[in-house]
TIKOLTI-730858 format. One record per residue: residue in three letters; x, z, y of N, C-alpha, C in turn. Coordinates in nm, 4 decimals, padded with zeros to 6 digits. Each point is the difference from the previous one (the first is absolute). Example, Ala and Ser with C-alpha at 12.3 -4.5 7.8 and 13.67 -1.06 7.14 Angstrom:
{r = ALA&n_east = 01.3190&n_up = 00.7800&n_north = -00.5690&ca_east = -00.0890&ca_up = 00.0000&ca_north = 00.1190&c_east = 00.0900&c_up = 00.0000&c_north = 00.1200};
{r = SER&n_east = -00.0350&n_up = -00.0720&n_north = 00.1050&ca_east = 00.0820&ca_up = 00.0060&ca_north = 00.1190&c_east = -00.0770&c_up = 00.0730&c_north = 00.1090};
This chain:
{r = MET&n_east = 05.0453&n_up = -18.3187&n_north = 04.9505&ca_east = -00.1089&ca_up = 00.0903&ca_north = -00.0266&c_east = -00.0949&c_up = 00.0006&c_north = 00.1201};
{r = ALA&n_east = -00.1292&n_up = -00.0028&n_north = -00.0279&ca_east = -00.0985&ca_up = -00.0073&ca_north = 00.1068&c_east = -00.0160&c_up = 00.1354&c_north = 00.0692};
{r = LEU&n_east = -00.0123&n_up = -00.0025&n_north = 00.1315&ca_east = -00.0191&ca_up = 00.1208&ca_north = 00.0794&c_east = -00.1262&c_up = -00.0169&c_north = 00.0838};
{r = PRO&n_east = -00.0745&n_up = 00.1081&n_north = 00.0216&ca_east = -00.1191&ca_up = -00.0112&ca_north = 00.0830&c_east = 00.0374&c_up = -00.0221&c_north = 00.1461};
{r = LYS&n_east = -00.0761&n_up = -00.0845&n_north = 00.0676&ca_east = 00.0291&ca_up = -00.0287&ca_north = 00.1393&c_east = -00.0440&c_up = 00.1156&c_north = 00.0904};
{r = ASN&n_east = -00.1101&n_up = 00.0635&n_north = -00.0363&ca_east = -00.0512&ca_up = 00.1136&ca_north = 00.0770&c_east = -00.0265&c_up = 00.1173&c_north = -00.0928};
{r = LYS&n_east = 00.0010&n_up = 00.1206&n_north = 00.0584&ca_east = -00.0273&ca_up = 00.1206&ca_north = -00.0770&c_east = -00.1477&c_up = 00.0049&c_north = -00.0404};
{r = ILE&n_east = -00.0251&n_up = 00.0360&n_north = -00.1255&ca_east = -00.1371&ca_up = 00.0188&ca_north = -00.0473&c_east = -00.0418&c_up = 00.1423&c_north = 00.0363};
{r = SER&n_east = -00.1115&n_up = 00.0137&n_north = 00.0700&ca_east = -00.0446&ca_up = 00.1322&ca_north = 00.0435&c_east = -00.0464&c_up = 00.0832&c_north = -00.1197};
{r = LYS&n_east = -00.0033&n_up = 00.1306&n_north = 00.0201&ca_east = -00.0425&ca_up = 00.0912&ca_north = -00.1064&c_east = -00.1446&c_up = -00.0274&c_north = -00.0397};
{r = GLN&n_east = -00.0833&n_up = -00.0299&n_north = 00.0985&ca_east = -00.1407&ca_up = -00.0267&ca_north = -00.0274&c_east = -00.0158&c_up = -00.1243&c_north = -00.0875};
{r = ARG&n_east = 00.0736&n_up = -00.1054&n_north = 00.0323&ca_east = -00.0089&ca_up = -00.1249&ca_north = -00.0769&c_east = 00.0551&c_up = 00.0203&c_north = -00.1411};
{r = ARG&n_east = 00.1087&n_up = 00.0748&n_north = -00.0106&ca_east = 00.0594&ca_up = 00.0301&ca_north = -00.1307&c_east = -00.0981&c_up = 00.0801&c_north = -00.0863};
{r = ASN&n_east = -00.0643&n_up = 00.1003&n_north = 00.0621&ca_east = -00.0918&ca_up = 00.0843&ca_north = -00.0747&c_east = -00.1269&c_up = -00.0740&c_north = -00.0404};
{r = LYS&n_east = -00.0449&n_up = -00.0951&n_north = 00.0808&ca_east = -00.1156&ca_up = -00.0817&ca_north = -00.0377&c_east = 00.0295&c_up = -00.0795&c_north = -00.1270};
{r = ARG&n_east = 00.1206&n_up = -00.0486&n_north = -00.0111&ca_east = 00.0389&ca_up = -00.0767&ca_north = -00.1181&c_east = 00.0046&c_up = 00.0884&c_north = -00.1245};
{r = ARG&n_east = 00.0350&n_up = 00.1263&n_north = 00.0189&ca_east = 00.0183&ca_up = 00.0911&ca_north = -00.1131&c_east = -00.1271&c_up = 00.0744&c_north = -00.0415};
{r = THR&n_east = -00.1136&n_up = -00.0302&n_north = 00.0605&ca_east = -00.1215&ca_up = 00.0754&ca_north = -00.0317&c_east = -00.0444&c_up = -00.0198&c_north = -00.1438};
{r = HIS&n_east = 00.0402&n_up = -00.1063&n_north = -00.0647&ca_east = -00.0448&ca_up = -00.0281&ca_north = -00.1360&c_east = 00.0928&c_up = 00.0596&c_north = -00.1050};
{r = TYR&n_east = 00.1092&n_up = 00.0625&n_north = 00.0403&ca_east = 00.0925&ca_up = 00.0625&ca_north = -00.0953&c_east = -00.0524&c_up = 00.1389&c_north = -00.0323};
{r = LYS&n_east = -00.0867&n_up = 00.0099&n_north = -00.0985&ca_east = -00.0638&ca_up = 00.1273&ca_north = -00.0322&c_east = 00.0211&c_up = 00.0327&c_north = -00.1466};
{r = LEU&n_east = -00.0029&n_up = 00.1278&n_north = -00.0311&ca_east = 00.0018&ca_up = 00.0436&ca_north = -00.1384&c_east = -00.1423&c_up = -00.0016&c_north = -00.0538};
{r = LYS&n_east = -00.0130&n_up = -00.0400&n_north = -00.1259&ca_east = -00.1307&ca_up = 00.0022&ca_north = -00.0639&c_east = -00.0121&c_up = 00.1286&c_north = -00.0814};
{r = PRO&n_east = -00.1184&n_up = 00.0576&n_north = -00.0086&ca_east = -00.0151&ca_up = 00.1189&ca_north = -00.0830&c_east = 00.0174&c_up = -00.0376&c_north = -00.1475};
{r = PRO&n_east = 00.0544&n_up = 00.0895&n_north = -00.0822&ca_east = 00.0214&ca_up = -00.0334&ca_north = -00.1408&c_east = -00.1321&c_up = -00.0169&c_north = -00.0745};
{r = THR&n_east = -00.0016&n_up = -00.0894&n_north = -00.0974&ca_east = -00.1175&ca_up = -00.0217&ca_north = -00.0818&c_east = -00.0105&c_up = 00.1125&c_north = -00.1015};
{r = LEU&n_east = -00.1142&n_up = 00.0650&n_north = -00.0050&ca_east = -00.0180&ca_up = 00.1159&ca_north = -00.0862&c_east = -00.1010&c_up = -00.0308&c_north = -00.1096};
{r = ALA&n_east = 00.0157&n_up = 00.0691&n_north = -00.1131&ca_east = -00.0915&ca_up = -00.0108&ca_north = -00.1123&c_east = -00.0401&c_up = 00.1406&c_north = -00.0426};
{r = THR&n_east = -00.0987&n_up = 00.0089&n_north = -00.0877&ca_east = -00.0389&ca_up = 00.1299&ca_north = -00.0529&c_east = 00.0557&c_up = 00.0146&c_north = -00.1402};
{r = CYS&n_east = 00.0458&n_up = 00.1186&n_north = -00.0321&ca_east = 00.0556&ca_up = 00.0292&ca_north = -00.1320&c_east = -00.1128&c_up = -00.0065&c_north = -00.1028};
{r = SER&n_east = 00.0236&n_up = -00.0693&n_north = -00.1115&ca_east = -00.1037&ca_up = -00.0121&ca_north = -00.1025&c_east = -00.0194&c_up = 00.1297&c_north = -00.0771};
{r = ASN&n_east = 00.0981&n_up = 00.0911&n_north = 00.0062&ca_east = -00.0082&ca_up = 00.1251&ca_north = -00.0750&c_east = -00.0658&c_up = 00.1111&c_north = 00.0824};
{r = CYS&n_east = 00.0512&n_up = 00.0253&n_north = 00.1222&ca_east = -00.0496&ca_up = 00.1134&ca_north = 00.0786&c_east = -00.0808&c_up = -00.0420&c_north = 00.1222};
{r = GLY&n_east = 00.0081&n_up = -00.1268&n_north = 00.0411&ca_east = -00.0787&ca_up = -00.0476&ca_north = 00.1127&c_east = 00.0638&c_up = 00.0190&c_north = 00.1357};
{r = SER&n_east = 00.1241&n_up = 00.0497&n_north = 00.0063&ca_east = 00.0664&ca_up = 00.0170&ca_north = 00.1295&c_east = 00.0527&c_up = -00.1345&c_north = 00.0499};
{r = THR&n_east = 00.0336&n_up = -00.0058&n_north = 00.1274&ca_east = 00.0495&ca_up = -00.1231&ca_north = 00.0617&c_east = 00.1499&c_up = -00.0133&c_north = -00.0225};
{r = VAL&n_east = 00.0424&n_up = -00.1159&n_north = -00.0503&ca_east = 00.1416&ca_up = -00.0260&ca_north = -00.0264&c_east = 00.0358&c_up = -00.1398&c_north = 00.0479};
{r = MET&n_east = 00.1279&n_up = -00.0216&n_north = 00.0263&ca_east = 00.0471&ca_up = -00.1332&ca_north = 00.0340&c_east = 00.0118&c_up = -00.0812&c_north = -00.1288};
{r = TYR&n_east = -00.0138&n_up = -00.1322&n_north = 00.0115&ca_east = 00.0092&ca_up = -00.0875&ca_north = -00.1157&c_east = 00.1399&c_up = 00.0063&c_north = -00.0631};
{r = HIS&n_east = 00.0059&n_up = -00.0162&n_north = -00.1308&ca_east = 00.1240&ca_up = -00.0046&ca_north = -00.0782&c_east = 00.0819&c_up = 00.1282&c_north = 00.0124};
{r = ARG&n_east = -00.0679&n_up = 00.1135&n_north = 00.0154&ca_east = 00.0679&ca_up = 00.1287&ca_north = 00.0090&c_east = -00.0702&c_up = 00.0991&c_north = -00.0917};
{r = VAL&n_east = 00.0758&n_up = 00.0971&n_north = -00.0478&ca_east = -00.0569&ca_up = 00.1065&ca_north = -00.0815&c_east = -00.0841&c_up = 00.0900&c_north = 00.0896};
{r = CYS&n_east = -00.1137&n_up = 00.0459&n_north = -00.0503&ca_east = -00.0880&ca_up = 00.0879&ca_north = 00.0775&c_east = 00.0710&c_up = 00.1332&c_north = 00.0227};
{r = PRO&n_east = 00.0147&n_up = 00.0440&n_north = 00.1245&ca_east = 00.0688&ca_up = 00.1267&ca_north = 00.0251&c_east = -00.0820&c_up = 00.1220&c_north = -00.0409};
{r = GLU&n_east = -00.1314&n_up = -00.0169&n_north = -00.0165&ca_east = -00.0858&ca_up = 00.1127&ca_north = -00.0351&c_east = 00.0026&c_up = 00.0305&c_north = -00.1494};
{r = CYS&n_east = -00.0160&n_up = -00.1052&n_north = -00.0832&ca_east = -00.0116&ca_up = 00.0242&ca_north = -00.1438&c_east = 00.1162&c_up = -00.0565&c_north = -00.0812};
{r = GLY&n_east = 00.0810&n_up = -00.0901&n_north = 00.0573&ca_east = 00.1155&ca_up = -00.0545&ca_north = -00.0706&c_east = -00.0318&c_up = -00.1185&c_north = -00.0895};
{r = PHE&n_east = -00.1187&n_up = -00.0603&n_north = 00.0139&ca_east = -00.0374&ca_up = -00.1137&ca_north = -00.0830&c_east = 00.0320&c_up = -00.1310&c_north = 00.0700};
{r = TYR&n_east = 00.0333&n_up = -00.1036&n_north = -00.0791&ca_east = 00.0194&ca_up = -00.1362&ca_north = 00.0510&c_east = -00.0508&c_up = -00.0959&c_north = -00.1059};
{r = ARG&n_east = -00.0952&n_up = -00.0828&n_north = 00.0343&ca_east = -00.0626&ca_up = -00.0983&ca_north = -00.0876&c_east = -00.0533&c_up = 00.0625&c_north = -00.1290};
{r = GLY&n_east = -00.0635&n_up = 00.1162&n_north = 00.0132&ca_east = -00.0640&ca_up = 00.0634&ca_north = -00.1133&c_east = 00.0908&c_up = 00.0828&c_north = -00.0895};
{r = ARG&n_east = 00.1292&n_up = 00.0071&n_north = 00.0326&ca_east = 00.0926&ca_up = 00.0805&ca_north = -00.0806&c_east = 00.0593&c_up = 00.1097&c_north = 00.0867};
{r = GLN&n_east = 00.0288&n_up = 00.1143&n_north = -00.0617&ca_east = 00.0617&ca_up = 00.1090&ca_north = 00.0741&c_east = 00.1498&c_up = -00.0236&c_north = 00.0052};
{r = ILE&n_east = 00.0537&n_up = -00.0110&n_north = 00.1205&ca_east = 00.1418&ca_up = -00.0275&ca_north = 00.0213&c_east = 00.0740&c_up = 00.1281&c_north = 00.0353};
{r = ILE&n_east = -00.0576&n_up = 00.0808&n_north = 00.0876&ca_east = 00.0627&ca_up = 00.1247&ca_north = 00.0461&c_east = -00.0856&c_up = 00.1164&c_north = -00.0477};
{r = GLU&n_east = 00.0641&n_up = 00.0989&n_north = -00.0584&ca_east = -00.0701&ca_up = 00.1205&ca_north = -00.0446&c_east = -00.0248&c_up = 00.0903&c_north = 00.1192};
{r = LYS&n_east = -00.1259&n_up = 00.0234&n_north = 00.0320&ca_east = -00.0370&ca_up = 00.0869&ca_north = 00.1116&c_east = -00.0451&c_up = 00.1347&c_north = -00.0551};
{r = THR&n_east = 00.0535&n_up = 00.1082&n_north = 00.0566&ca_east = -00.0395&ca_up = 00.1337&ca_north = -00.0415&c_east = -00.0942&c_up = 00.0593&c_north = 00.1041};
{r = ILE&n_east = -00.1006&n_up = 00.0705&n_north = -00.0459&ca_east = -00.0984&ca_up = 00.0633&ca_north = 00.0892&c_east = 00.0433&c_up = 00.1441&c_north = 00.0216};
{r = VAL&n_east = 00.0120&n_up = 00.0374&n_north = 00.1264&ca_east = 00.0449&ca_up = 00.1377&ca_north = 00.0328&c_east = -00.1178&c_up = 00.0860&c_north = 00.0342};
C-alpha cells in the first residue's frame, strides 16, 4: 500500500478541497399557487403536483 513520503500541510489539503461545495437546490414555481417548490415534489402550500391535488390542505 502506498504511503506519503511527507506530511501534507493543512493549507495544501484545504486548497485541494476548495471545489467540494454544495450546490443550491433547483427550484420551480407551483403552477397552481405560484409558490416556490423543489422539482418532483408536492407543493407544501397548496398540495398540488403536476396539476392534480395530492394532499388535502385545510385553511384555518
